[in-house]
C-alpha positions as CSV (number, residue, x, y, z in Angstrom):
1,M,-3.1,-1.7,-10.5
2,L,0.1,-3.1,-8.9
3,V,-0.1,-6.7,-7.6
4,P,3.0,-7.9,-5.7
5,V,3.1,-11.7,-5.5
6,Y,5.3,-14.4,-4.0
7,R,4.3,-18.0,-4.8
8,P,0.9,-16.9,-6.0
9,G,-2.1,-19.2,-5.8
10,D,-5.1,-19.8,-8.1
11,R,-6.8,-16.6,-7.0
12,L,-4.4,-14.4,-9.0
13,P,-5.8,-15.0,-12.6
14,P,-9.5,-14.3,-11.6
15,L,-8.3,-11.2,-9.7
16,V,-6.8,-9.9,-12.9
17,T,-10.0,-10.6,-14.8
18,D,-12.1,-8.9,-12.1
19,L,-9.9,-5.8,-11.8
20,R,-9.9,-5.2,-15.6
21,A,-13.7,-5.7,-15.8
22,A,-14.4,-3.3,-12.9
23,L,-11.9,-0.7,-14.0
24,P,-11.9,-0.5,-17.8
25,G,-8.7,1.0,-19.2
26,A,-6.7,0.3,-16.0
27,R,-3.5,-1.6,-16.4
28,V,-2.7,-4.5,-14.1
29,L,0.9,-5.0,-13.3
30,V,1.9,-8.2,-11.5
31,V,5.5,-8.3,-10.0
32,D,6.7,-11.7,-8.9
33,D,9.2,-11.9,-6.1
34,G,11.4,-14.8,-7.2
35,S,8.7,-17.5,-6.9
36,G,10.7,-19.8,-9.2
37,P,9.4,-22.3,-11.9
38,A,6.5,-23.5,-9.8
39,A,4.7,-20.2,-10.3
40,A,5.1,-20.1,-14.1
41,G,1.6,-21.5,-14.8
42,V,-0.3,-19.1,-12.6
43,L,1.7,-16.1,-13.9
44,R,1.2,-17.2,-17.5
45,A,-2.5,-17.4,-16.8
46,A,-2.4,-13.8,-15.3
47,R,-0.6,-12.6,-18.5
48,D,-3.2,-14.4,-20.7
49,R,-5.9,-12.4,-18.9
50,G,-4.3,-9.1,-19.7
51,A,-1.8,-8.4,-16.9
52,E,1.7,-7.2,-17.5
53,V,4.0,-9.6,-15.5
54,L,7.5,-8.8,-14.2
55,R,9.6,-11.5,-12.6
56,R,12.5,-11.1,-10.2
57,R,15.0,-14.0,-10.2
58,V,15.6,-13.9,-6.5
59,N,13.2,-13.4,-3.6
60,R,14.0,-10.1,-2.0
61,G,10.9,-9.0,-0.2
62,K,7.7,-7.0,-0.6
63,G,9.4,-3.6,-0.4
64,V,11.8,-4.5,-3.2
65,V,8.8,-5.7,-5.3
66,L,6.8,-2.6,-4.7
67,R,9.7,-0.3,-5.6
68,T,10.2,-2.3,-8.8
69,G,6.5,-1.8,-9.7
70,F,6.6,1.9,-8.9
71,R,9.7,2.4,-11.0
72,Y,8.2,0.5,-13.9
73,A,5.0,2.4,-13.7
74,A,6.7,5.8,-13.5
75,T,8.9,4.9,-16.5
76,R,6.6,3.0,-18.8
77,H,3.3,4.7,-17.8
78,P,4.2,8.2,-16.6
79,G,1.4,10.2,-15.1
80,H,-0.6,7.2,-14.1
81,D,-1.7,6.7,-10.4
82,V,-1.0,3.3,-8.8
83,T,-3.2,1.2,-6.5
84,C,-1.6,-1.7,-4.8
85,V,-3.7,-4.8,-4.3
86,D,-2.8,-8.1,-2.5
87,A,-3.2,-11.3,-4.5
88,D,-4.4,-13.5,-1.7
89,G,-8.1,-12.7,-2.1
90,Q,-8.3,-10.4,0.9
91,H,-9.5,-7.4,-1.1
92,R,-12.9,-7.2,-2.7
93,V,-12.8,-5.5,-6.1
94,E,-15.5,-3.0,-5.1
95,D,-13.3,-2.0,-2.2
96,V,-10.3,-1.6,-4.6
97,C,-12.5,0.7,-6.7
98,R,-13.6,2.8,-3.7
99,V,-10.0,3.3,-2.5
100,A,-8.8,4.2,-6.0
101,G,-11.7,6.6,-6.4
102,R,-11.0,8.4,-3.1
103,M,-7.4,8.8,-4.1
104,R,-8.4,10.4,-7.4
105,A,-10.9,12.6,-5.7
106,T,-8.5,13.9,-3.1
107,G,-5.1,13.6,-4.7
108,A,-3.8,12.0,-1.5
109,M,-2.3,8.7,-0.6
110,T,-5.3,6.5,0.4
111,L,-5.4,3.4,2.6
112,G,-8.1,0.7,2.6
113,V,-8.4,0.1,6.3
114,R,-9.8,-3.3,7.5
115,R,-12.5,-3.2,10.2
116,F,-11.2,-6.4,11.8
117,D,-14.7,-7.6,12.7
118,G,-16.2,-11.0,12.2
119,E,-13.9,-14.0,11.8
120,V,-10.5,-12.6,12.0
121,P,-7.4,-14.6,13.1
122,A,-6.4,-13.6,16.6
123,R,-2.8,-12.8,15.7
124,S,-4.0,-10.4,13.0
125,R,-6.5,-8.7,15.3
126,F,-4.0,-8.3,18.1
127,G,-1.2,-7.3,15.8
128,N,-3.1,-4.5,14.1
129,A,-4.4,-3.2,17.5
130,A,-0.9,-3.1,18.9
131,T,0.7,-1.5,15.9
132,R,-2.1,1.1,15.7
133,V,-1.4,2.2,19.3
134,A,2.4,2.2,18.7
135,F,2.0,4.3,15.5
136,R,-0.2,6.9,17.3
137,L,2.2,7.2,20.2
138,A,5.2,7.6,17.8
139,T,3.6,10.0,15.4
140,G,0.5,11.6,17.0
141,R,-1.6,10.5,14.0
142,D,-4.2,7.7,14.1
143,V,-3.8,5.3,11.2
144,R,-6.3,2.6,11.7
145,D,-4.6,-0.1,9.6
146,T,-0.8,0.4,9.2
147,Q,-0.2,-2.9,7.5
148,T,-3.0,-2.8,4.9
149,G,-1.9,-3.9,1.4
150,L,-4.6,-2.0,-0.3
151,R,-3.1,1.4,-0.9
152,A,-3.6,4.0,-3.7
153,Y,-0.9,6.5,-4.6
154,P,-1.1,9.5,-6.9
155,A,1.3,9.6,-9.8
156,G,3.3,12.5,-8.3
157,L,4.4,10.3,-5.4
158,L,6.0,7.5,-7.4
159,D,9.5,9.0,-7.8
160,W,9.5,9.5,-4.1
161,L,8.2,6.0,-3.3
162,V,11.2,4.4,-5.0
163,T,13.6,6.2,-2.6
164,V,11.9,5.0,0.6
165,P,14.1,2.2,2.2
166,G,13.0,-1.2,3.4
167,D,13.1,-4.5,1.6
168,R,10.3,-6.4,3.2
169,F,7.1,-5.7,5.1
170,E,8.7,-2.8,6.9
171,Y,8.7,-0.8,3.7
172,E,5.0,0.0,4.0
173,M,5.5,1.2,7.5
174,D,8.4,3.4,6.5
175,V,6.2,5.0,3.7
176,L,3.6,5.9,6.3
177,L,6.1,7.3,8.8
178,R,7.9,9.4,6.2
179,A,4.6,10.7,4.7
180,V,3.3,11.7,8.2
181,G,6.7,13.3,9.0
182,A,6.4,15.3,5.8
183,G,2.9,16.4,6.6
184,L,1.3,14.6,3.7
185,P,-2.4,13.9,4.1
186,V,-3.4,10.3,4.3
187,E,-7.0,9.3,3.5
188,Q,-8.6,6.2,5.0
189,V,-11.4,4.2,3.5
190,D,-13.1,1.4,5.5
191,I,-13.0,-2.0,3.6
192,A,-14.2,-5.5,4.4
193,T,-11.9,-7.9,6.2
194,R,-11.6,-11.3,4.4
195,Y,-9.3,-14.1,5.4
196,H,-9.0,-17.5,3.7
197,A,-8.0,-20.6,5.6
198,D,-7.0,-18.5,8.7
199,N,-4.7,-16.4,6.4
200,A,-2.6,-19.4,5.5
201,G,-1.5,-17.8,2.3
202,S,0.4,-15.0,4.1
203,H,4.1,-14.9,3.9
204,F,4.4,-12.6,7.0
205,S,6.8,-13.9,9.7
206,A,5.2,-13.1,13.0
207,L,8.6,-12.6,14.7
208,A,11.1,-11.5,12.1
209,D,8.8,-9.2,10.2
210,S,7.3,-7.7,13.4
211,V,10.8,-6.7,14.5
212,R,11.4,-5.1,11.1
213,I,8.1,-3.2,11.3
214,Y,8.7,-1.9,14.8
215,R,12.3,-0.8,14.2
216,P,11.4,2.2,12.0
217,L,8.6,3.1,14.5
218,V,11.1,3.2,17.4
219,G,13.5,5.2,15.3
220,F,10.9,7.7,14.3
221,A,9.7,8.1,17.9
222,A,13.3,8.6,19.1
223,A,14.1,11.2,16.5
224,R,10.9,13.0,17.3
225,L,11.7,13.1,21.0
226,T,15.3,14.3,20.5
227,G,14.5,16.7,17.7
228,G,16.8,14.8,15.3
229,A,14.2,14.2,12.6
230,H,14.8,15.8,9.2
231,P,12.1,17.0,6.8
232,E,11.3,14.3,4.2
233,R,12.1,15.3,0.6
234,I,8.7,15.1,-1.1
235,P,8.1,16.3,-4.6
236,D,6.9,19.9,-4.5
237,T,3.9,19.0,-6.7
238,V,2.5,16.8,-4.0
239,R,3.5,18.7,-0.9
240,P,0.6,20.1,1.3
241,G,-0.4,23.5,0.0
242,S,0.6,23.0,-3.6
243,A,-1.9,23.2,-6.4
244,A,-1.6,19.5,-7.1
245,S,-1.9,18.4,-3.5
246,A,-5.0,20.4,-2.6
247,P,-8.1,19.1,-4.5
248,A,-11.3,20.9,-4.0
249,G,-12.7,20.3,-0.5
250,V,-9.3,19.3,1.1
251,D,-7.0,21.6,3.0
252,A,-3.2,21.3,3.4
253,A,-3.6,19.3,6.6
254,G,-5.6,16.6,4.9
255,W,-9.0,17.5,6.4
256,R,-12.0,17.3,4.1
257,H,-14.4,20.2,4.0
258,H,-18.1,19.8,3.1
259,P,-19.6,23.1,2.1
260,G,-22.9,23.8,3.8
261,R,-22.3,21.4,6.7
């Protein structure tokens, strides 16, 4: 489990406890994005509950933190899959388990997609709807929640993930665009939508980060229209059609087959 944090709150230590209880044997890696001395107590509590904790000295953004975590996992724990979980309490542990389970069953990158029903901040509901439409227009693929922080990646993708550019929230968009461009299957699992205090704990900048997210979308669409896109270099072991990328019941295009139906 990879938990990227910046100025984490009191929900982090219980999250570590819950994840370790629900997934015995799983490692929990917390990577702090330069939160400074104020976060020392919370991070110490997370470590006391069994998490590995890495701290960056300077705030660089979520993309940098995720790549740091992927690199650490690939180096220190080779062969282990990675599931990314937000630390702000949005994700139920049972949903984390389901997303990780789908990834293990299919061997494919798996997203926990929020339903955006119930009490959801208007900016989150509108932002997701707009980005979903833009992603579909740019790529031809329907990803129902492009900004979800709950994502599971097979171990074979980690070396590739550390090469994807983007320092802040645009990193996760770029991962999706490059995966789709390479023809990788992307699984989607419905999860509950939970916001605390109108999502006050989010560090997402509505203007600056939205511009960063839409920039790679526009670039992808332009390259697709002009024929200037180049195939993404994905490890052969996780390319569609390889033995490792085609678990039983899933074809190279990412469609699941149910025998007898």
